[in-house]
C-alpha positions in Angstrom: 19.6 -18.5 -0.4 21.7 -14.7 -0.3 24.3 -13.9 2.4 23.0 -12.9 5.2 25.2 -9.9 6.3 25.5 -8.8 10.0 23.6 -5.9 11.0 24.1 -3.7 13.8 19.9 -1.8 14.6 18.1 -5.2 13.2 17.8 -9.0 12.4 17.2 -11.0 9.7 16.3 -15.0 10.3 14.7 -18.2 8.5 12.2 -19.7 9.3 10.6 -23.1 7.7 7.5 -22.7 5.5 9.5 -19.5 3.5 9.1 -17.3 6.3 11.7 -14.7 6.4 11.4 -12.8 9.9 13.2 -9.0 10.1 13.3 -7.7 13.7 14.1 -4.5 14.4 16.6 -4.9 17.6 17.0 -1.8 19.4 15.3 -2.9 22.3 17.2 -0.7 25.0 15.5 2.4 23.1 11.8 0.8 21.7 13.4 -0.1 18.6 13.2 3.4 17.5 14.5 4.1 14.3 17.4 5.9 14.0 19.5 6.6 10.4 21.5 3.5 10.4 18.2 1.1 11.3 17.4 2.9 8.5 19.5 2.2 6.5 20.0 -1.2 7.5 16.3 -2.0 6.6 16.2 -1.0 3.5 19.3 -3.3 3.1 17.7 -6.0 4.5 14.7 -5.7 2.5 16.5 -5.5 -0.9 18.3 -9.6 0.6 15.1 -10.2 1.0 13.6 -9.4 -2.7 15.5 -11.6 -4.0 15.8 -14.4 -1.8 13.6 -17.1 -3.3 13.2 -18.8 -0.1 11.6 -16.1 1.5 7.6 -16.2 0.4 6.7 -14.0 3.2 8.5 -11.8 5.4 7.0 -10.9 9.3 7.9 -7.9 10.7 8.9 -7.2 14.5 10.5 -5.6 17.2 13.1 -7.1 20.2 12.4 -6.8 23.4 8.9 -5.0 24.6 8.4 -3.0 21.8 7.5 -3.0 17.9 8.8 -0.1 17.5 8.7 3.1 19.4 8.9 6.0 16.2 11.6 8.2 14.4 15.0 8.0 17.4 14.2 12.2 17.9 17.7 12.5 19.9 19.9 11.1 16.6 17.2 12.2 13.9 15.6 15.4 14.9 18.6 16.8 17.2 21.8 15.1 15.1 21.6 16.1 11.8 19.5 19.3 12.6 22.7 21.5 11.5 23.5 18.4 8.6 20.9 19.3 5.8 22.1 17.6 3.3 22.3 14.3 5.6 19.1 15.0 7.3 17.5 15.1 3.7 19.2 11.7 2.6 17.9 9.9 6.1 14.5 11.8 5.5 14.6 10.2 1.9 15.3 6.4 3.0 13.1 6.3 5.5 10.0 7.3 3.9 11.1 5.3 0.9 11.6 2.0 2.6 8.8 2.6 5.1 6.1 3.6 2.6 6.8 3.3 -0.3 9.4 -0.3 -0.4 7.0 -2.1 1.9 3.7 -1.6 0.0 5.1 -2.2 -3.1 7.3 -4.8 -2.0 6.8 -8.4 -4.0 6.1 -10.9 -1.2 3.6 -10.5 1.5 4.6 -8.3 4.5 3.2 -9.1 7.8 3.6 -6.7 11.3 3.4 -9.3 14.4 3.2 -6.1 16.9 4.3 -7.1 20.0 4.5 -4.1 22.4 5.4 -0.5 22.4 4.5 1.4 19.1 4.5 4.9 18.5 4.3 8.1 15.9 6.1 6.3 12.9 6.2 2.6 14.4 2.2 3.4 13.5 3.0 3.9 10.2 5.2 1.2 9.6 2.0 -1.4 11.0 0.0 0.6 8.1 2.8 0.1 5.6 2.8 -3.9 5.7 -0.2 -5.6 4.9 -1.5 -7.8 7.5 -1.0 -7.1 11.2 -2.0 -9.1 14.2 -0.9 -7.4 17.6 -0.4 -8.7 21.5 -3.8 -7.3 22.6 -2.1 -5.4 25.6 0.5 -4.1 23.1 0.5 0.0 23.3 0.2 2.4 20.5 -0.3 6.1 19.9 0.4 9.0 18.1 2.0 11.6 20.7 3.6 13.9 18.6 1.0 16.8 19.4 2.4 16.6 23.6 5.5 18.1 22.2 3.9 20.8 20.1 4.2 18.7 16.6 1.5 16.9 14.9 1.9 13.5 13.1 3.9 14.5 10.2 5.5 12.2 7.7 3.2 9.0 6.7 1.4 9.0 10.0 -1.0 10.8 9.1 -1.8 9.4 5.8 -1.4 5.8 7.9 -4.1 7.5 10.3 -6.8 8.4 7.9 -6.1 5.2 5.7 -6.9 2.6 8.0 -8.5 4.0 10.9 -11.8 5.8 11.4 -11.2 9.0 10.6 -13.0 10.2 13.9 -11.1 7.8 15.8 -7.6 8.7 14.2 -8.3 12.3 14.6 -9.1 11.6 18.5 -5.2 10.1 19.2 -3.9 12.9 17.2 -5.4 15.5 18.5 -5.3 14.0 22.2 -2.1 11.7 22.0 -4.1 9.3 24.0 -2.1 6.0 23.6 -4.8 2.6 23.0 -4.2 -0.7 23.3 -4.1 -3.9 20.5 -7.9 -4.2 21.3 -8.6 -0.8 20.4 -6.4 -0.9 17.3 -8.4 -3.9 16.0 -11.5 -2.1 16.4 -10.4 1.4 14.5 -9.0 -1.2 11.6 -5.4 -0.5 12.3 -4.5 -3.7 12.7 -6.6 -7.2 11.7 -6.8 -9.0 14.9 -5.6 -8.5 18.5 -4.5 -11.8 20.3 -3.1 -12.7 23.6 0.8 -12.0 23.8 1.2 -15.3 24.5 -0.6 -16.3 21.2 0.8 -13.4 19.4 3.8 -15.4 17.9 1.9 -18.9 16.8 -1.4 -16.8 15.5 1.7 -14.5 13.2 3.3 -17.6 11.7 0.2 -20.0 11.1 -1.3 -17.4 9.2 2.3 -16.5 7.7 2.4 -20.3 6.6 -0.8 -20.2 5.3 0.0 -17.3 3.2 3.4 -18.6 2.0 2.0 -22.0 0.6 0.0 -20.1 -1.8 1.0 -19.9 -5.5 3.8 -16.6 -5.2 2.8 -15.0 -8.7 -0.5 -15.1 -7.2 0.2 -13.6 -3.8 2.2 -10.4 -6.1 -0.6 -9.7 -8.2 -3.2 -9.6 -5.7 -1.3 -7.2 -3.4 0.0 -4.9 -6.4 -4.2 -5.5 -7.6 -5.1 -4.1 -3.7 -3.1 -1.5 -3.4 -2.6 0.1 -6.4 -6.3 0.2 -7.6 -7.5 1.8 -4.7 -5.7 5.1 -6.2 -7.3 4.6 -9.2 -11.3 5.4 -11.3 -13.0 2.1 -11.8 -12.5 1.8 -15.4 -8.4 2.8 -14.7 -8.9 0.2 -11.7 -10.7 -2.6 -14.3 -8.1 -1.9 -16.9 -4.7 -2.4 -14.7 -6.7 -5.8 -13.1 -7.3 -7.0 -17.0 -3.7 -6.4 -17.8 -2.4 -7.9 -14.6 -4.5 -11.0 -15.3 -2.6 -11.3 -18.9 1.0 -11.0 -17.0 -0.3 -13.4 -14.2 -1.2 -16.1 -16.9 2.2 -15.6 -18.7 4.7 -15.9 -15.4 2.7 -18.8 -14.3 2.8 -20.5 -17.4 -1.2 -20.9 -17.7 -1.1 -23.1 -14.5 -3.9 -21.4 -13.0 -6.0 -22.7 -15.9 -4.5 -26.0 -16.7 -4.2 -26.7 -12.9 -6.3 -24.3 -10.9 -9.0 -24.2 -13.2 -8.9 -27.3 -13.9 -9.1 -28.9 -10.2 -12.2 -27.0 -9.5 -13.7 -29.2 -12.5 -12.7 -31.8 -11.3 -13.9 -31.6 -8.0 -10.2 -31.9 -6.4 -11.0 -28.8 -4.1 -13.8 -26.5 -4.0 -14.4 -22.6 -2.7 -14.2 -22.3 0.2 -12.8 -25.4 1.2 -9.0 -24.8 0.5 -6.9 -25.4 -2.5 -4.1 -26.1 -4.2 -0.3 -25.1 -2.8 2.5 -23.1 -4.8 
């Protein structure tokens, strides 16, 4: 297990069953993403990328918030006269939220425990799966100060939320709760706050029990084929099929498929653990 550095704005812990928990840790600021948090979150994901014991990552926030979006004071105002530093942090912010999480080789689950605004919404969207507290508060309120949901936020709304729902909230700035986020498709499931951790970790343990190579192939195929034509997607999945077979040394055929033939397990009734 890689040594965990000391962080100022995030916390990284490991739970039984191959689960790593990455916590945004600025509760007094509703876990708003300041420059240091973006640097530390990107660095923490590099640690987890090569941590063989971390099979699934749960992303959450400390205190009563998941993520309040970008820290306007430290980022937009604090760096307005430092164009090079602004550009560096802006690129880093986009990179880890919109690209690293989506292309991360392990499943990432957002455990949305509370206040989630602006860039926090796009952070939820970039995770593979998301479970929210029913009373969590979401919103894209940029319109209320004469702006619009910039960066990856607009794309996040259009990719997951129903178009009219996304546009309604982008144009009004109205907040919505976890139940509405589930109806809109922003999260997989909304549960009572008291059940949030248990529900999220049950899902994480279930996924962590699967073959890690198969999980990676599933995630990569799902995300990347969305942007391809039908024929390109078919070619990509075929190549991924052969890559997975090679990575596993053919074990899915010898142990997996054979298990179905031997009736060791049946489709829809469980499967072979990793």
